[in-house]
C-alpha positions in Angstrom: -18.4 -17.1 3.7 -20.1 -16.0 6.9 -17.0 -17.2 8.9 -14.6 -14.9 6.3 -16.7 -12.1 6.9 -16.4 -12.0 10.5 -12.7 -12.5 10.5 -12.3 -9.5 8.2 -14.3 -7.3 10.7 -12.3 -8.9 13.4 -9.0 -8.0 11.7 -10.3 -4.3 10.8 -11.5 -3.6 14.3 -8.1 -4.9 15.7 -6.0 -2.8 13.4 -8.4 0.2 12.3 -5.4 2.8 12.6 -3.2 0.5 10.1 -6.0 0.3 7.7 -7.2 3.8 8.1 -3.4 5.1 7.4 -3.3 3.0 4.0 -6.7 4.1 3.1 -5.8 7.6 3.7 -2.2 7.2 1.8 -4.0 5.7 -1.1 -6.6 8.8 -1.5 -3.7 11.1 -1.1 -1.9 9.0 -3.8 -4.5 9.3 -6.3 -5.3 12.7 -5.7 -1.5 13.8 -5.9 -1.6 11.6 -9.0 -4.5 13.4 -10.7 -2.8 17.0 -9.6 0.4 16.2 -11.0 -1.0 14.5 -14.1 0.9 16.9 -16.7 4.2 16.3 -15.0 5.7 12.8 -15.5 8.6 12.8 -13.3 6.6 14.3 -10.4 4.2 11.4 -10.9 6.9 8.8 -10.8 8.4 10.3 -7.5 4.7 10.2 -6.2 4.3 6.2 -7.3 8.0 5.8 -5.8 6.9 7.3 -2.5 3.7 5.4 -2.7 5.3 1.8 -3.0 7.8 2.5 -0.8 5.4 3.8 2.0 3.4 0.4 1.1 6.3 -1.7 1.8 6.9 0.1 5.1 3.2 -0.3 6.0 3.2 -4.0 5.4 6.3 -4.5 7.5 5.0 -2.6 10.2 1.3 -4.1 10.3 2.7 -7.4 10.3 5.2 -6.7 13.2 2.4 -5.3 15.1 0.2 -8.5 14.9 3.3 -10.7 15.4 2.8 -12.4 11.8 6.2 -10.9 10.5 8.2 -13.2 8.3 10.4 -13.2 5.5 7.9 -14.5 2.9 5.4 -11.6 4.1 8.1 -8.9 3.7 8.9 -10.3 0.0 5.1 -10.1 -0.9 5.1 -6.6 0.0 8.2 -5.8 -1.8 7.3 -7.7 -5.1 3.5 -6.0 -4.8 5.2 -2.7 -4.6 7.7 -3.3 -7.4 4.9 -4.4 -9.6 3.1 -1.2 -8.9 5.9 0.8 -9.5 6.6 -0.9 -12.8 3.1 -1.1 -14.2 1.9 2.3 -13.3 5.5 3.8 -14.1 5.2 2.2 -17.5 1.7 3.6 -18.2 3.1 6.9 -17.1 5.9 7.1 -19.8 
């Protein structure tokens, strides 16, 4: 367990800008969803933009760390579409 924590700290310190960007985008996403909570079409567009950002962020992050493979891209695409589907279903 100690080894895992050390590896996570090392990963965060090596890619602090990447994780800061993802965290900032996530917080902005939640704030915008709360702000536009009465406008369903705006909420769907916000979710769509965040999912697109997530996919692009994952591709960028893995390309920087030289671990970019098709399976990584597919994972981010599938998780992005899953988020879009679940949150989109909750909005409607």
